[in-house]
C-alpha positions as CSV (number, residue, x, y, z in Angstrom):
1,M,-160.1,-78.1,88.7
2,G,-161.8,-81.3,87.7
3,V,-159.4,-83.1,85.4
4,A,-160.9,-86.6,85.0
5,S,-157.8,-88.4,83.9
6,I,-154.0,-87.8,83.8
7,Y,-154.3,-88.4,80.1
8,D,-156.3,-85.2,79.6
9,I,-153.3,-83.1,80.7
10,E,-150.9,-81.3,78.4
11,V,-147.2,-80.8,79.3
12,Q,-144.2,-79.2,77.6
13,D,-140.9,-80.9,77.2
14,I,-137.7,-79.2,78.0
15,K,-137.3,-78.1,74.4
16,G,-140.7,-76.4,74.4
17,Q,-142.7,-79.0,72.5
18,S,-146.2,-79.8,73.7
19,H,-147.2,-83.3,74.6
20,A,-150.4,-84.9,75.7
21,M,-150.0,-87.1,78.7
22,S,-152.0,-89.6,76.7
23,E,-148.8,-90.3,74.8
24,F,-147.8,-92.3,77.8
25,E,-151.0,-94.3,78.1
26,G,-150.4,-97.9,78.7
27,K,-147.0,-97.2,80.4
28,V,-146.0,-97.1,84.0
29,M,-144.9,-93.6,84.8
30,L,-142.6,-92.4,87.5
31,I,-143.0,-88.6,87.7
32,V,-140.4,-86.6,89.6
33,N,-139.9,-82.9,90.4
34,T,-136.2,-82.4,89.9
35,A,-133.6,-79.8,90.7
36,S,-130.0,-79.4,89.6
37,K,-128.6,-77.9,92.8
38,C,-130.2,-80.1,95.5
39,G,-128.7,-82.6,98.0
40,F,-130.9,-85.1,96.2
41,T,-129.6,-84.3,92.7
42,P,-127.5,-87.5,92.6
43,Q,-130.8,-89.3,92.4
44,F,-130.7,-88.5,88.7
45,E,-128.3,-91.4,88.4
46,G,-130.8,-93.8,90.1
47,L,-133.7,-92.5,88.0
48,Q,-131.6,-93.1,84.8
49,Q,-130.7,-96.6,86.0
50,L,-134.5,-97.4,86.4
51,H,-135.1,-96.0,83.0
52,D,-132.3,-98.1,81.4
53,A,-133.4,-101.3,83.2
54,L,-137.2,-101.0,82.8
55,A,-138.1,-98.8,79.8
56,D,-138.3,-101.8,77.5
57,Q,-140.9,-103.3,79.8
58,G,-143.0,-100.2,79.8
59,L,-141.6,-97.7,82.4
60,V,-141.3,-94.0,81.5
61,V,-139.5,-91.7,83.9
62,L,-140.6,-88.1,83.6
63,G,-138.5,-85.3,85.1
64,F,-140.1,-81.9,85.8
65,P,-137.6,-79.3,86.9
66,C,-138.9,-77.0,89.6
67,N,-137.3,-73.9,91.3
68,Q,-139.8,-73.6,94.2
69,F,-137.5,-75.1,96.9
70,R,-134.7,-72.8,98.0
71,N,-134.0,-71.7,94.4
72,Q,-132.3,-75.0,93.6
73,D,-133.0,-75.0,89.9
74,P,-132.7,-71.3,88.8
75,A,-131.3,-72.0,85.3
76,D,-133.4,-72.0,82.1
77,N,-134.6,-75.2,80.4
78,D,-131.6,-75.4,78.0
79,A,-129.1,-75.2,80.9
80,I,-131.0,-77.7,82.9
81,S,-131.1,-80.1,80.0
82,Q,-127.4,-79.8,79.4
83,F,-126.7,-80.3,83.2
84,C,-128.8,-83.5,83.4
85,S,-127.3,-84.9,80.2
86,L,-123.6,-84.1,80.9
87,N,-123.6,-84.9,84.6
88,Y,-125.9,-87.9,84.8
89,G,-126.4,-89.1,81.3
90,V,-130.1,-88.5,81.5
91,D,-132.0,-89.5,78.4
92,F,-135.4,-90.1,79.9
93,P,-137.9,-87.3,79.1
94,M,-137.2,-84.1,80.9
95,M,-140.0,-81.5,80.8
96,A,-140.1,-77.7,80.9
97,K,-139.6,-76.1,84.4
98,I,-142.9,-75.8,86.3
99,D,-144.4,-74.9,89.6
100,V,-145.6,-77.9,91.7
101,N,-147.2,-75.9,94.5
102,G,-149.2,-72.7,94.9
103,P,-151.6,-70.8,92.6
104,D,-149.5,-71.5,89.5
105,A,-149.0,-75.2,90.1
106,H,-149.1,-77.1,86.8
107,P,-152.4,-79.0,86.3
108,L,-150.4,-82.3,86.2
109,Y,-149.2,-81.7,89.8
110,Q,-152.6,-80.5,90.9
111,F,-153.9,-83.9,89.7
112,L,-151.0,-85.9,91.2
113,K,-151.3,-84.2,94.6
114,S,-155.1,-84.7,94.8
115,E,-154.8,-88.4,93.9
116,A,-151.9,-89.2,96.3
117,K,-151.8,-87.1,99.4
118,G,-148.6,-86.8,101.4
119,L,-147.9,-87.1,105.1
120,L,-151.0,-86.4,107.3
121,G,-153.1,-85.9,104.2
122,S,-151.2,-82.9,102.9
123,E,-151.3,-82.2,99.2
124,Q,-148.2,-79.9,99.1
125,V,-145.1,-81.3,97.5
126,K,-142.5,-80.9,100.3
127,W,-139.3,-80.8,98.4
128,N,-137.4,-81.7,95.2
129,F,-137.4,-85.3,94.1
130,T,-140.8,-86.2,95.4
131,K,-141.9,-89.1,93.2
132,F,-145.3,-90.2,92.0
133,L,-145.9,-93.7,90.6
134,V,-148.7,-94.0,88.0
135,D,-149.9,-97.4,86.7
136,R,-150.7,-98.4,83.1
137,K,-154.3,-97.2,83.5
138,G,-153.3,-93.7,84.6
139,R,-154.0,-94.3,88.3
140,V,-151.7,-92.6,90.8
141,V,-150.6,-95.6,92.9
142,N,-148.1,-94.0,95.3
143,R,-146.2,-90.9,96.4
144,Y,-142.6,-91.3,97.6
145,A,-140.7,-88.8,99.8
146,P,-137.6,-87.1,98.4
147,T,-135.4,-89.2,100.6
148,T,-136.7,-92.4,99.0
149,K,-134.0,-93.5,96.6
150,P,-135.1,-94.6,93.1
151,D,-133.8,-98.2,93.6
152,A,-136.1,-98.5,96.6
153,I,-139.1,-98.0,94.3
154,R,-138.0,-100.6,91.8
155,Q,-140.0,-103.5,93.3
156,D,-143.2,-101.4,93.3
157,I,-142.6,-100.5,89.6
158,E,-141.9,-104.1,88.6
159,K,-145.3,-105.2,90.1
160,L,-147.0,-102.8,87.8
161,L,-145.1,-103.7,84.6
């Protein structure tokens, strides 16, 4: 694969617009694969709280909907966007639905998984709401389990801001 930097990767937002990850250079990123029908879906609230509290200091939360875990985000991008906005007041950047595992895994997730391995060195994303923390220089600092609530990551984020 050989992507040298997270900033070399292109992504699409939930409205279908292309963005270079270099747009977020110099910011601390919390990148999360999300789902609208998951037991962890209420974490949208905590992610939004982090965004509200720390965006001015340089945090950007990026949500990537994914339907690879028990079909928990089957809707299209428009419906996902409406759900997040209406139910959780999400106004941090939501991206287009992607695959995080398997042969069609998005290059961003191929990069994140290779830089921050999971339990026992596994690269696979185990479930919705796995979180990757990226510092201002684009280095993947940590991977957090789906069960890790957003507020439990706040101290780690603040150290990087």
